PDBQT receptor file of N, H, CA, C and O in Angstrom, charges set to zero:
ATOM      1  N   MET A   1      57.042  45.803  80.705  1.00  0.00    +0.000 N 
ATOM      2  CA  MET A   1      57.871  46.614  79.851  1.00  0.00    +0.000 C 
ATOM      3  C   MET A   1      57.042  47.772  79.298  1.00  0.00    +0.000 C 
ATOM      4  O   MET A   1      55.812  47.760  79.333  1.00  0.00    +0.000 OA
ATOM      5  N   LEU A   2      57.748  48.754  78.797  1.00  0.00    +0.000 N 
ATOM      6  H   LEU A   2      58.748  48.765  78.769  1.00  0.00    +0.000 HD
ATOM      7  CA  LEU A   2      57.076  49.917  78.237  1.00  0.00    +0.000 C 
ATOM      8  C   LEU A   2      56.648  49.651  76.801  1.00  0.00    +0.000 C 
ATOM      9  O   LEU A   2      57.313  48.937  76.051  1.00  0.00    +0.000 OA
ATOM     10  N   SER A   3      55.514  50.250  76.446  1.00  0.00    +0.000 N 
ATOM     11  H   SER A   3      54.973  50.829  77.055  1.00  0.00    +0.000 HD
ATOM     12  CA  SER A   3      55.062  50.121  75.058  1.00  0.00    +0.000 C 
ATOM     13  C   SER A   3      55.901  51.036  74.171  1.00  0.00    +0.000 C 
ATOM     14  O   SER A   3      56.684  51.843  74.672  1.00  0.00    +0.000 OA
ATOM     15  N   GLY A   4      55.739  50.913  72.869  1.00  0.00    +0.000 N 
ATOM     16  H   GLY A   4      55.103  50.257  72.463  1.00  0.00    +0.000 HD
ATOM     17  CA  GLY A   4      56.500  51.719  71.916  1.00  0.00    +0.000 C 
ATOM     18  C   GLY A   4      56.265  53.207  72.094  1.00  0.00    +0.000 C 
ATOM     19  O   GLY A   4      57.204  53.996  71.991  1.00  0.00    +0.000 OA
ATOM     20  N   VAL A   5      55.014  53.609  72.362  1.00  0.00    +0.000 N 
ATOM     21  H   VAL A   5      54.251  52.968  72.446  1.00  0.00    +0.000 HD
ATOM     22  CA  VAL A   5      54.694  55.031  72.533  1.00  0.00    +0.000 C 
ATOM     23  C   VAL A   5      55.327  55.560  73.815  1.00  0.00    +0.000 C 
ATOM     24  O   VAL A   5      55.874  56.662  73.829  1.00  0.00    +0.000 OA
ATOM     25  N   ALA A   6      55.255  54.779  74.890  1.00  0.00    +0.000 N 
ATOM     26  H   ALA A   6      54.811  53.884  74.879  1.00  0.00    +0.000 HD
ATOM     27  CA  ALA A   6      55.842  55.206  76.159  1.00  0.00    +0.000 C 
ATOM     28  C   ALA A   6      57.356  55.333  76.040  1.00  0.00    +0.000 C 
ATOM     29  O   ALA A   6      57.951  56.256  76.597  1.00  0.00    +0.000 OA
ATOM     30  N   MET A   7      57.978  54.409  75.317  1.00  0.00    +0.000 N 
ATOM     31  H   MET A   7      57.495  53.659  74.865  1.00  0.00    +0.000 HD
ATOM     32  CA  MET A   7      59.434  54.477  75.128  1.00  0.00    +0.000 C 
ATOM     33  C   MET A   7      59.813  55.707  74.317  1.00  0.00    +0.000 C 
ATOM     34  O   MET A   7      60.821  56.352  74.605  1.00  0.00    +0.000 OA
ATOM     35  N   THR A   8      59.014  56.038  73.303  1.00  0.00    +0.000 N 
ATOM     36  H   THR A   8      58.196  55.514  73.068  1.00  0.00    +0.000 HD
ATOM     37  CA  THR A   8      59.280  57.208  72.473  1.00  0.00    +0.000 C 
ATOM     38  C   THR A   8      59.155  58.475  73.306  1.00  0.00    +0.000 C 
ATOM     39  O   THR A   8      59.985  59.377  73.195  1.00  0.00    +0.000 OA
ATOM     40  N   LYS A   9      58.113  58.547  74.148  1.00  0.00    +0.000 N 
ATOM     41  H   LYS A   9      57.439  57.814  74.238  1.00  0.00    +0.000 HD
ATOM     42  CA  LYS A   9      57.927  59.725  75.005  1.00  0.00    +0.000 C 
ATOM     43  C   LYS A   9      59.068  59.831  76.017  1.00  0.00    +0.000 C 
ATOM     44  O   LYS A   9      59.567  60.926  76.276  1.00  0.00    +0.000 OA
ATOM     45  N   THR A  10      59.477  58.714  76.580  1.00  0.00    +0.000 N 
ATOM     46  H   THR A  10      59.072  57.824  76.369  1.00  0.00    +0.000 HD
ATOM     47  CA  THR A  10      60.572  58.718  77.540  1.00  0.00    +0.000 C 
ATOM     48  C   THR A  10      61.872  59.170  76.874  1.00  0.00    +0.000 C 
ATOM     49  O   THR A  10      62.622  59.966  77.438  1.00  0.00    +0.000 OA
ATOM     50  N   ALA A  11      62.129  58.660  75.677  1.00  0.00    +0.000 N 
ATOM     51  H   ALA A  11      61.519  58.014  75.218  1.00  0.00    +0.000 HD
ATOM     52  CA  ALA A  11      63.342  59.039  74.950  1.00  0.00    +0.000 C 
ATOM     53  C   ALA A  11      63.306  60.527  74.595  1.00  0.00    +0.000 C 
ATOM     54  O   ALA A  11      64.331  61.203  74.674  1.00  0.00    +0.000 OA
ATOM     55  N   ALA A  12      62.138  61.041  74.206  1.00  0.00    +0.000 N 
ATOM     56  H   ALA A  12      61.305  60.492  74.141  1.00  0.00    +0.000 HD
ATOM     57  CA  ALA A  12      62.008  62.463  73.873  1.00  0.00    +0.000 C 
ATOM     58  C   ALA A  12      62.237  63.324  75.113  1.00  0.00    +0.000 C 
ATOM     59  O   ALA A  12      62.876  64.373  75.030  1.00  0.00    +0.000 OA
ATOM     60  N   LEU A  13      61.721  62.889  76.259  1.00  0.00    +0.000 N 
ATOM     61  H   LEU A  13      61.202  62.037  76.327  1.00  0.00    +0.000 HD
ATOM     62  CA  LEU A  13      61.911  63.633  77.493  1.00  0.00    +0.000 C 
ATOM     63  C   LEU A  13      63.388  63.656  77.891  1.00  0.00    +0.000 C 
ATOM     64  O   LEU A  13      63.908  64.700  78.286  1.00  0.00    +0.000 OA
ATOM     65  N   ILE A  14      64.047  62.537  77.789  1.00  0.00    +0.000 N 
ATOM     66  H   ILE A  14      63.625  61.690  77.468  1.00  0.00    +0.000 HD
ATOM     67  CA  ILE A  14      65.474  62.463  78.127  1.00  0.00    +0.000 C 
ATOM     68  C   ILE A  14      66.281  63.358  77.186  1.00  0.00    +0.000 C 
ATOM     69  O   ILE A  14      67.184  64.069  77.628  1.00  0.00    +0.000 OA
ATOM     70  N   LEU A  15      65.961  63.326  75.899  1.00  0.00    +0.000 N 
ATOM     71  H   LEU A  15      65.228  62.749  75.540  1.00  0.00    +0.000 HD
ATOM     72  CA  LEU A  15      66.658  64.167  74.935  1.00  0.00    +0.000 C 
ATOM     73  C   LEU A  15      66.441  65.645  75.240  1.00  0.00    +0.000 C 
ATOM     74  O   LEU A  15      67.384  66.434  75.180  1.00  0.00    +0.000 OA
ATOM     75  N   ALA A  16      65.207  66.029  75.565  1.00  0.00    +0.000 N 
ATOM     76  H   ALA A  16      64.440  65.389  75.614  1.00  0.00    +0.000 HD
ATOM     77  CA  ALA A  16      64.907  67.427  75.892  1.00  0.00    +0.000 C 
ATOM     78  C   ALA A  16      65.678  67.871  77.135  1.00  0.00    +0.000 C 
ATOM     79  O   ALA A  16      66.210  68.981  77.166  1.00  0.00    +0.000 OA
ATOM     80  N   LEU A  17      65.745  67.022  78.152  1.00  0.00    +0.000 N 
ATOM     81  H   LEU A  17      65.313  66.120  78.127  1.00  0.00    +0.000 HD
ATOM     82  CA  LEU A  17      66.494  67.368  79.364  1.00  0.00    +0.000 C 
ATOM     83  C   LEU A  17      67.983  67.512  79.080  1.00  0.00    +0.000 C 
ATOM     84  O   LEU A  17      68.641  68.392  79.634  1.00  0.00    +0.000 OA
ATOM     85  N   MET A  18      68.511  66.659  78.225  1.00  0.00    +0.000 N 
ATOM     86  H   MET A  18      67.976  65.944  77.774  1.00  0.00    +0.000 HD
ATOM     87  CA  MET A  18      69.929  66.744  77.878  1.00  0.00    +0.000 C 
ATOM     88  C   MET A  18      70.221  68.036  77.127  1.00  0.00    +0.000 C 
ATOM     89  O   MET A  18      71.246  68.672  77.372  1.00  0.00    +0.000 OA
ATOM     90  N   LEU A  19      69.342  68.429  76.223  1.00  0.00    +0.000 N 
ATOM     91  H   LEU A  19      68.510  67.912  76.024  1.00  0.00    +0.000 HD
ATOM     92  CA  LEU A  19      69.548  69.659  75.459  1.00  0.00    +0.000 C 
ATOM     93  C   LEU A  19      69.481  70.885  76.359  1.00  0.00    +0.000 C 
ATOM     94  O   LEU A  19      70.254  71.826  76.183  1.00  0.00    +0.000 OA
ATOM     95  N   CYS A  20      68.565  70.881  77.321  1.00  0.00    +0.000 N 
ATOM     96  H   CYS A  20      67.937  70.117  77.464  1.00  0.00    +0.000 HD
ATOM     97  CA  CYS A  20      68.452  72.011  78.248  1.00  0.00    +0.000 C 
ATOM     98  C   CYS A  20      69.686  72.132  79.129  1.00  0.00    +0.000 C 
ATOM     99  O   CYS A  20      70.106  73.242  79.456  1.00  0.00    +0.000 OA
ATOM    100  N   SER A  21      70.265  71.016  79.513  1.00  0.00    +0.000 N 
ATOM    101  H   SER A  21      69.924  70.114  79.247  1.00  0.00    +0.000 HD
ATOM    102  CA  SER A  21      71.424  71.065  80.398  1.00  0.00    +0.000 C 
ATOM    103  C   SER A  21      72.680  71.526  79.669  1.00  0.00    +0.000 C 
ATOM    104  O   SER A  21      73.640  71.944  80.317  1.00  0.00    +0.000 OA
ATOM    105  N   CYS A  22      72.702  71.461  78.360  1.00  0.00    +0.000 N 
ATOM    106  H   CYS A  22      71.922  71.121  77.833  1.00  0.00    +0.000 HD
ATOM    107  CA  CYS A  22      73.879  71.856  77.582  1.00  0.00    +0.000 C 
ATOM    108  C   CYS A  22      73.847  73.324  77.175  1.00  0.00    +0.000 C 
ATOM    109  O   CYS A  22      74.780  73.802  76.529  1.00  0.00    +0.000 OA
ATOM    110  N   ARG A  23      72.804  74.036  77.536  1.00  0.00    +0.000 N 
ATOM    111  H   ARG A  23      72.046  73.647  78.060  1.00  0.00    +0.000 HD
ATOM    112  CA  ARG A  23      72.656  75.435  77.133  1.00  0.00    +0.000 C 
ATOM    113  C   ARG A  23      73.748  76.286  77.783  1.00  0.00    +0.000 C 
ATOM    114  O   ARG A  23      74.090  76.074  78.947  1.00  0.00    +0.000 OA
ATOM    115  N   ASP A  24      74.288  77.237  77.042  1.00  0.00    +0.000 N 
ATOM    116  H   ASP A  24      74.010  77.408  76.097  1.00  0.00    +0.000 HD
ATOM    117  CA  ASP A  24      75.331  78.127  77.542  1.00  0.00    +0.000 C 
ATOM    118  C   ASP A  24      74.697  79.115  78.510  1.00  0.00    +0.000 C 
ATOM    119  O   ASP A  24      73.831  79.895  78.115  1.00  0.00    +0.000 OA
ATOM    120  N   GLN A  25      75.115  79.095  79.771  1.00  0.00    +0.000 N 
ATOM    121  H   GLN A  25      75.819  78.461  80.092  1.00  0.00    +0.000 HD
ATOM    122  CA  GLN A  25      74.513  79.942  80.785  1.00  0.00    +0.000 C 
ATOM    123  C   GLN A  25      75.491  80.959  81.347  1.00  0.00    +0.000 C 
ATOM    124  O   GLN A  25      75.294  81.458  82.455  1.00  0.00    +0.000 OA
ATOM    125  N   ARG A  26      76.541  81.274  80.600  1.00  0.00    +0.000 N 
ATOM    126  H   ARG A  26      76.701  80.869  79.700  1.00  0.00    +0.000 HD
ATOM    127  CA  ARG A  26      77.498  82.266  81.060  1.00  0.00    +0.000 C 
ATOM    128  C   ARG A  26      76.903  83.666  80.922  1.00  0.00    +0.000 C 
ATOM    129  O   ARG A  26      76.101  83.909  80.019  1.00  0.00    +0.000 OA
ATOM    130  N   PRO A  27      77.285  84.589  81.806  1.00  0.00    +0.000 N 
ATOM    131  CA  PRO A  27      76.816  85.970  81.656  1.00  0.00    +0.000 C 
ATOM    132  C   PRO A  27      77.466  86.608  80.439  1.00  0.00    +0.000 C 
ATOM    133  O   PRO A  27      78.513  86.145  79.985  1.00  0.00    +0.000 OA
ATOM    134  N   PRO A  28      76.865  87.661  79.907  1.00  0.00    +0.000 N 
ATOM    135  CA  PRO A  28      77.452  88.312  78.727  1.00  0.00    +0.000 C 
ATOM    136  C   PRO A  28      78.797  88.939  79.071  1.00  0.00    +0.000 C 
ATOM    137  O   PRO A  28      79.049  89.314  80.216  1.00  0.00    +0.000 OA
ATOM    138  N   ALA A  29      79.644  89.045  78.076  1.00  0.00    +0.000 N 
ATOM    139  H   ALA A  29      79.439  88.740  77.146  1.00  0.00    +0.000 HD
ATOM    140  CA  ALA A  29      80.964  89.654  78.268  1.00  0.00    +0.000 C 
ATOM    141  C   ALA A  29      80.782  91.140  78.588  1.00  0.00    +0.000 C 
ATOM    142  O   ALA A  29      79.843  91.762  78.091  1.00  0.00    +0.000 OA
ATOM    143  N   PRO A  30      81.666  91.717  79.412  1.00  0.00    +0.000 N 
ATOM    144  CA  PRO A  30      81.539  93.135  79.748  1.00  0.00    +0.000 C 
ATOM    145  C   PRO A  30      81.803  94.016  78.523  1.00  0.00    +0.000 C 
ATOM    146  O   PRO A  30      82.544  93.648  77.611  1.00  0.00    +0.000 OA
ATOM    147  N   SER A  31      81.173  95.180  78.539  1.00  0.00    +0.000 N 
ATOM    148  H   SER A  31      80.571  95.479  79.280  1.00  0.00    +0.000 HD
ATOM    149  CA  SER A  31      81.407  96.145  77.458  1.00  0.00    +0.000 C 
ATOM    150  C   SER A  31      82.825  96.703  77.600  1.00  0.00    +0.000 C 
ATOM    151  O   SER A  31      83.508  96.434  78.588  1.00  0.00    +0.000 OA
ATOM    152  N   ALA A  32      83.257  97.472  76.618  1.00  0.00    +0.000 N 
ATOM    153  H   ALA A  32      82.702  97.691  75.816  1.00  0.00    +0.000 HD
ATOM    154  CA  ALA A  32      84.612  98.041  76.660  1.00  0.00    +0.000 C 
ATOM    155  C   ALA A  32      84.777  98.946  77.878  1.00  0.00    +0.000 C 
ATOM    156  O   ALA A  32      85.816  98.918  78.537  1.00  0.00    +0.000 OA
ATOM    157  N   GLU A  33      83.755  99.750  78.180  1.00  0.00    +0.000 N 
ATOM    158  H   GLU A  33      82.910  99.774  77.645  1.00  0.00    +0.000 HD
ATOM    159  CA  GLU A  33      83.827 100.652  79.341  1.00  0.00    +0.000 C 
ATOM    160  C   GLU A  33      83.889  99.848  80.640  1.00  0.00    +0.000 C 
ATOM    161  O   GLU A  33      84.668 100.174  81.535  1.00  0.00    +0.000 OA
ATOM    162  N   GLN A  34      83.074  98.806  80.744  1.00  0.00    +0.000 N 
ATOM    163  H   GLN A  34      82.441  98.542  80.017  1.00  0.00    +0.000 HD
ATOM    164  CA  GLN A  34      83.093  97.973  81.941  1.00  0.00    +0.000 C 
ATOM    165  C   GLN A  34      84.437  97.265  82.089  1.00  0.00    +0.000 C 
ATOM    166  O   GLN A  34      84.960  97.148  83.197  1.00  0.00    +0.000 OA
ATOM    167  N   ALA A  35      84.987  96.799  80.988  1.00  0.00    +0.000 N 
ATOM    168  H   ALA A  35      84.561  96.894  80.088  1.00  0.00    +0.000 HD
ATOM    169  CA  ALA A  35      86.286  96.125  81.031  1.00  0.00    +0.000 C 
ATOM    170  C   ALA A  35      87.367  97.080  81.514  1.00  0.00    +0.000 C 
ATOM    171  O   ALA A  35      88.229  96.691  82.303  1.00  0.00    +0.000 OA
ATOM    172  N   ASN A  36      87.332  98.330  81.046  1.00  0.00    +0.000 N 
ATOM    173  H   ASN A  36      86.632  98.645  80.405  1.00  0.00    +0.000 HD
ATOM    174  CA  ASN A  36      88.313  99.330  81.498  1.00  0.00    +0.000 C 
ATOM    175  C   ASN A  36      88.173  99.595  82.987  1.00  0.00    +0.000 C 
ATOM    176  O   ASN A  36      89.173  99.701  83.697  1.00  0.00    +0.000 OA
ATOM    177  N   ARG A  37      86.936  99.703  83.466  1.00  0.00    +0.000 N 
ATOM    178  H   ARG A  37      86.124  99.618  82.890  1.00  0.00    +0.000 HD
ATOM    179  CA  ARG A  37      86.709  99.930  84.898  1.00  0.00    +0.000 C 
ATOM    180  C   ARG A  37      87.216  98.748  85.723  1.00  0.00    +0.000 C 
ATOM    181  O   ARG A  37      87.844  98.930  86.766  1.00  0.00    +0.000 OA
ATOM    182  N   LEU A  38      86.939  97.543  85.245  1.00  0.00    +0.000 N 
ATOM    183  H   LEU A  38      86.429  97.395  84.398  1.00  0.00    +0.000 HD
ATOM    184  CA  LEU A  38      87.405  96.356  85.956  1.00  0.00    +0.000 C 
ATOM    185  C   LEU A  38      88.928  96.305  86.000  1.00  0.00    +0.000 C 
ATOM    186  O   LEU A  38      89.510  95.951  87.026  1.00  0.00    +0.000 OA
ATOM    187  N   ASN A  39      89.571  96.655  84.898  1.00  0.00    +0.000 N 
ATOM    188  H   ASN A  39      89.099  96.943  84.065  1.00  0.00    +0.000 HD
ATOM    189  CA  ASN A  39      91.035  96.661  84.855  1.00  0.00    +0.000 C 
ATOM    190  C   ASN A  39      91.604  97.708  85.815  1.00  0.00    +0.000 C 
ATOM    191  O   ASN A  39      92.592  97.454  86.504  1.00  0.00    +0.000 OA
ATOM    192  N   ASP A  40      90.967  98.900  85.854  1.00  0.00    +0.000 N 
ATOM    193  H   ASP A  40      90.165  99.107  85.294  1.00  0.00    +0.000 HD
ATOM    194  CA  ASP A  40      91.411  99.944  86.779  1.00  0.00    +0.000 C 
ATOM    195  C   ASP A  40      91.260  99.489  88.226  1.00  0.00    +0.000 C 
ATOM    196  O   ASP A  40      92.157  99.699  89.043  1.00  0.00    +0.000 OA
ATOM    197  N   ALA A  41      90.121  98.863  88.544  1.00  0.00    +0.000 N 
ATOM    198  H   ALA A  41      89.393  98.692  87.880  1.00  0.00    +0.000 HD
ATOM    199  CA  ALA A  41      89.884  98.387  89.903  1.00  0.00    +0.000 C 
ATOM    200  C   ALA A  41      90.896  97.314  90.285  1.00  0.00    +0.000 C 
ATOM    201  O   ALA A  41      91.400  97.307  91.407  1.00  0.00    +0.000 OA
ATOM    202  N   GLU A  42      91.190  96.419  89.367  1.00  0.00    +0.000 N 
ATOM    203  H   GLU A  42      90.780  96.425  88.455  1.00  0.00    +0.000 HD
ATOM    204  CA  GLU A  42      92.178  95.371  89.649  1.00  0.00    +0.000 C 
ATOM    205  C   GLU A  42      93.557  95.977  89.895  1.00  0.00    +0.000 C 
ATOM    206  O   GLU A  42      94.280  95.532  90.787  1.00  0.00    +0.000 OA
ATOM    207  N   ALA A  43      93.924  96.988  89.109  1.00  0.00    +0.000 N 
ATOM    208  H   ALA A  43      93.337  97.349  88.385  1.00  0.00    +0.000 HD
ATOM    209  CA  ALA A  43      95.223  97.639  89.289  1.00  0.00    +0.000 C 
ATOM    210  C   ALA A  43      95.289  98.328  90.653  1.00  0.00    +0.000 C 
ATOM    211  O   ALA A  43      96.320  98.271  91.324  1.00  0.00    +0.000 OA
ATOM    212  N   MET A  44      94.193  98.981  91.068  1.00  0.00    +0.000 N 
ATOM    213  H   MET A  44      93.356  99.027  90.523  1.00  0.00    +0.000 HD
ATOM    214  CA  MET A  44      94.176  99.636  92.382  1.00  0.00    +0.000 C 
ATOM    215  C   MET A  44      94.319  98.611  93.504  1.00  0.00    +0.000 C 
ATOM    216  O   MET A  44      95.060  98.833  94.462  1.00  0.00    +0.000 OA
ATOM    217  N   LEU A  45      93.607  97.487  93.384  1.00  0.00    +0.000 N 
ATOM    218  H   LEU A  45      93.005  97.307  92.606  1.00  0.00    +0.000 HD
ATOM    219  CA  LEU A  45      93.697  96.449  94.409  1.00  0.00    +0.000 C 
ATOM    220  C   LEU A  45      95.095  95.846  94.465  1.00  0.00    +0.000 C 
ATOM    221  O   LEU A  45      95.608  95.569  95.549  1.00  0.00    +0.000 OA
ATOM    222  N   ASN A  46      95.709  95.643  93.313  1.00  0.00    +0.000 N 
ATOM    223  H   ASN A  46      95.292  95.869  92.433  1.00  0.00    +0.000 HD
ATOM    224  CA  ASN A  46      97.078  95.121  93.291  1.00  0.00    +0.000 C 
ATOM    225  C   ASN A  46      98.050  96.097  93.941  1.00  0.00    +0.000 C 
ATOM    226  O   ASN A  46      98.965  95.689  94.655  1.00  0.00    +0.000 OA
ATOM    227  N   GLU A  47      97.845  97.397  93.690  1.00  0.00    +0.000 N 
ATOM    228  H   GLU A  47      97.101  97.728  93.110  1.00  0.00    +0.000 HD
ATOM    229  CA  GLU A  47      98.710  98.414  94.288  1.00  0.00    +0.000 C 
ATOM    230  C   GLU A  47      98.537  98.438  95.804  1.00  0.00    +0.000 C 
ATOM    231  O   GLU A  47      99.515  98.557  96.542  1.00  0.00    +0.000 OA
ATOM    232  N   LEU A  48      97.295  98.324  96.264  1.00  0.00    +0.000 N 
ATOM    233  H   LEU A  48      96.500  98.227  95.665  1.00  0.00    +0.000 HD
ATOM    234  CA  LEU A  48      97.047  98.283  97.706  1.00  0.00    +0.000 C 
ATOM    235  C   LEU A  48      97.698  97.059  98.339  1.00  0.00    +0.000 C 
ATOM    236  O   LEU A  48      98.254  97.145  99.434  1.00  0.00    +0.000 OA
ATOM    237  N   ALA A  49      97.631  95.947  97.669  1.00  0.00    +0.000 N 
ATOM    238  H   ALA A  49      97.178  95.877  96.780  1.00  0.00    +0.000 HD
ATOM    239  CA  ALA A  49      98.197  94.707  98.214  1.00  0.00    +0.000 C 
ATOM    240  C   ALA A  49      99.708  94.801  98.332  1.00  0.00    +0.000 C 
ATOM    241  O   ALA A  49     100.276  94.259  99.280  1.00  0.00    +0.000 OA
ATOM    242  N   THR A  50     100.374  95.466  97.407  1.00  0.00    +0.000 N 
ATOM    243  H   THR A  50      99.912  95.907  96.637  1.00  0.00    +0.000 HD
ATOM    244  CA  THR A  50     101.835  95.577  97.487  1.00  0.00    +0.000 C 
ATOM    245  C   THR A  50     102.258  96.607  98.525  1.00  0.00    +0.000 C 
ATOM    246  O   THR A  50     103.376  96.536  99.036  1.00  0.00    +0.000 OA
ATOM    247  N   ASN A  51     101.389  97.562  98.848  1.00  0.00    +0.000 N 
ATOM    248  H   ASN A  51     100.481  97.619  98.433  1.00  0.00    +0.000 HD
ATOM    249  CA  ASN A  51     101.721  98.593  99.835  1.00  0.00    +0.000 C 
ATOM    250  C   ASN A  51     101.410  98.160 101.257  1.00  0.00    +0.000 C 
ATOM    251  O   ASN A  51     101.858  98.818 102.196  1.00  0.00    +0.000 OA
ATOM    252  N   GLU A  52     100.670  97.092 101.454  1.00  0.00    +0.000 N 
ATOM    253  H   GLU A  52     100.306  96.557 100.691  1.00  0.00    +0.000 HD
ATOM    254  CA  GLU A  52     100.315  96.653 102.801  1.00  0.00    +0.000 C 
ATOM    255  C   GLU A  52     101.503  95.979 103.468  1.00  0.00    +0.000 C 
ATOM    256  O   GLU A  52     102.357  95.373 102.822  1.00  0.00    +0.000 OA
ATOM    257  N   GLU A  53     101.519  96.113 104.785  1.00  0.00    +0.000 N 
ATOM    258  H   GLU A  53     100.825  96.606 105.309  1.00  0.00    +0.000 HD
ATOM    259  CA  GLU A  53     102.539  95.413 105.555  1.00  0.00    +0.000 C 
ATOM    260  C   GLU A  53     102.114  93.959 105.677  1.00  0.00    +0.000 C 
ATOM    261  O   GLU A  53     100.933  93.629 105.570  1.00  0.00    +0.000 OA
ATOM    262  N   GLY A  54     103.079  93.115 105.899  1.00  0.00    +0.000 N 
ATOM    263  H   GLY A  54     104.038  93.384 105.987  1.00  0.00    +0.000 HD
ATOM    264  CA  GLY A  54     102.785  91.705 106.078  1.00  0.00    +0.000 C 
ATOM    265  C   GLY A  54     102.142  91.448 107.435  1.00  0.00    +0.000 C 
ATOM    266  O   GLY A  54     101.851  92.390 108.172  1.00  0.00    +0.000 OA
ATOM    267  N   PRO A  55     101.922  90.193 107.765  1.00  0.00    +0.000 N 
ATOM    268  CA  PRO A  55     101.327  89.876 109.058  1.00  0.00    +0.000 C 
ATOM    269  C   PRO A  55     102.263  90.265 110.201  1.00  0.00    +0.000 C 
ATOM    270  O   PRO A  55     103.476  90.372 110.019  1.00  0.00    +0.000 OA
ATOM    271  N   ALA A  56     101.683  90.472 111.369  1.00  0.00    +0.000 N 
ATOM    272  H   ALA A  56     100.698  90.385 111.516  1.00  0.00    +0.000 HD
ATOM    273  CA  ALA A  56     102.471  90.874 112.533  1.00  0.00    +0.000 C 
ATOM    274  C   ALA A  56     103.496  89.802 112.863  1.00  0.00    +0.000 C 
ATOM    275  O   ALA A  56     103.272  88.613 112.636  1.00  0.00    +0.000 OA
ATOM    276  N   ASN A  57     104.620  90.242 113.401  1.00  0.00    +0.000 N 
ATOM    277  H   ASN A  57     104.802  91.208 113.585  1.00  0.00    +0.000 HD
ATOM    278  CA  ASN A  57     105.671  89.317 113.794  1.00  0.00    +0.000 C 
ATOM    279  C   ASN A  57     105.187  88.522 115.006  1.00  0.00    +0.000 C 
ATOM    280  O   ASN A  57     104.936  89.098 116.065  1.00  0.00    +0.000 OA
ATOM    281  N   ARG A  58     105.056  87.220 114.859  1.00  0.00    +0.000 N 
ATOM    282  H   ARG A  58     105.260  86.752 113.999  1.00  0.00    +0.000 HD
ATOM    283  CA  ARG A  58     104.550  86.378 115.944  1.00  0.00    +0.000 C 
ATOM    284  C   ARG A  58     105.640  85.425 116.439  1.00  0.00    +0.000 C 
ATOM    285  O   ARG A  58     105.355  84.309 116.873  1.00  0.00    +0.000 OA
ATOM    286  N   SER A  59     106.856  85.872 116.367  1.00  0.00    +0.000 N 
ATOM    287  H   SER A  59     107.087  86.779 116.014  1.00  0.00    +0.000 HD
ATOM    288  CA  SER A  59     107.939  85.017 116.831  1.00  0.00    +0.000 C 
ATOM    289  C   SER A  59     107.917  84.928 118.349  1.00  0.00    +0.000 C 
ATOM    290  O   SER A  59     107.353  85.789 119.025  1.00  0.00    +0.000 OA
ATOM    291  N   ALA A  60     108.531  83.886 118.872  1.00  0.00    +0.000 N 
ATOM    292  H   ALA A  60     108.989  83.187 118.323  1.00  0.00    +0.000 HD
ATOM    293  CA  ALA A  60     108.547  83.660 120.313  1.00  0.00    +0.000 C 
ATOM    294  C   ALA A  60     109.679  84.465 120.934  1.00  0.00    +0.000 C 
ATOM    295  O   ALA A  60     110.741  83.927 121.246  1.00  0.00    +0.000 OA
ATOM    296  N   GLY A  61     109.442  85.744 121.109  1.00  0.00    +0.000 N 
ATOM    297  H   GLY A  61     108.578  86.181 120.856  1.00  0.00    +0.000 HD
ATOM    298  CA  GLY A  61     110.443  86.617 121.701  1.00  0.00    +0.000 C 
ATOM    299  C   GLY A  61     110.013  87.054 123.081  1.00  0.00    +0.000 C 
ATOM    300  O   GLY A  61     108.934  86.680 123.540  1.00  0.00    +0.000 OA
ATOM    301  N   PRO A  62     110.832  87.836 123.748  1.00  0.00    +0.000 N 
ATOM    302  CA  PRO A  62     110.464  88.315 125.082  1.00  0.00    +0.000 C 
ATOM    303  C   PRO A  62     109.251  89.237 125.012  1.00  0.00    +0.000 C 
ATOM    304  O   PRO A  62     109.062  89.966 124.039  1.00  0.00    +0.000 OA
ATOM    305  N   SER A  63     108.444  89.191 126.048  1.00  0.00    +0.000 N 
ATOM    306  H   SER A  63     108.598  88.598 126.839  1.00  0.00    +0.000 HD
ATOM    307  CA  SER A  63     107.238  89.997 126.102  1.00  0.00    +0.000 C 
ATOM    308  C   SER A  63     107.446  91.155 127.067  1.00  0.00    +0.000 C 
ATOM    309  O   SER A  63     108.127  91.005 128.081  1.00  0.00    +0.000 OA
ATOM    310  N   ASN A  64     106.877  92.279 126.765  1.00  0.00    +0.000 N 
ATOM    311  H   ASN A  64     106.324  92.401 125.941  1.00  0.00    +0.000 HD
ATOM    312  CA  ASN A  64     106.999  93.449 127.644  1.00  0.00    +0.000 C 
ATOM    313  C   ASN A  64     105.849  93.524 128.638  1.00  0.00    +0.000 C 
ATOM    314  O   ASN A  64     105.826  94.422 129.480  1.00  0.00    +0.000 OA
ATOM    315  N   SER A  65     104.912  92.620 128.563  1.00  0.00    +0.000 N 
ATOM    316  H   SER A  65     104.931  91.890 127.879  1.00  0.00    +0.000 HD
ATOM    317  CA  SER A  65     103.776  92.667 129.480  1.00  0.00    +0.000 C 
ATOM    318  C   SER A  65     104.121  91.959 130.775  1.00  0.00    +0.000 C 
ATOM    319  O   SER A  65     104.907  91.012 130.790  1.00  0.00    +0.000 OA
ATOM    320  N   SER A  66     103.529  92.423 131.855  1.00  0.00    +0.000 N 
ATOM    321  H   SER A  66     102.890  93.193 131.843  1.00  0.00    +0.000 HD
ATOM    322  CA  SER A  66     103.740  91.759 133.150  1.00  0.00    +0.000 C 
ATOM    323  C   SER A  66     102.407  91.252 133.646  1.00  0.00    +0.000 C 
ATOM    324  O   SER A  66     101.381  91.914 133.491  1.00  0.00    +0.000 OA
ATOM    325  N   ASP A  67     102.426  90.071 134.245  1.00  0.00    +0.000 N 
ATOM    326  H   ASP A  67     103.260  89.533 134.370  1.00  0.00    +0.000 HD
ATOM    327  CA  ASP A  67     101.184  89.471 134.739  1.00  0.00    +0.000 C 
ATOM    328  C   ASP A  67     100.982  89.746 136.188  1.00  0.00    +0.000 C 
ATOM    329  O   ASP A  67      99.985  89.313 136.765  1.00  0.00    +0.000 OA
TER     330      ASP A  67
């Protein structure tokens, strides 16, 4: 079994690892200018997506190609 000192060191190490894993690691929030640019870019992408044609018609119809 572990001695009292070894158990204390082990408990301290486990506690330190737990505290490090709980640290907030999110990136900082964008500035007002960056947020405006992101919103503009999203609006442009949404506009492009609504203007695009859908996928090609792949129905089983007659073919004009000859083999």
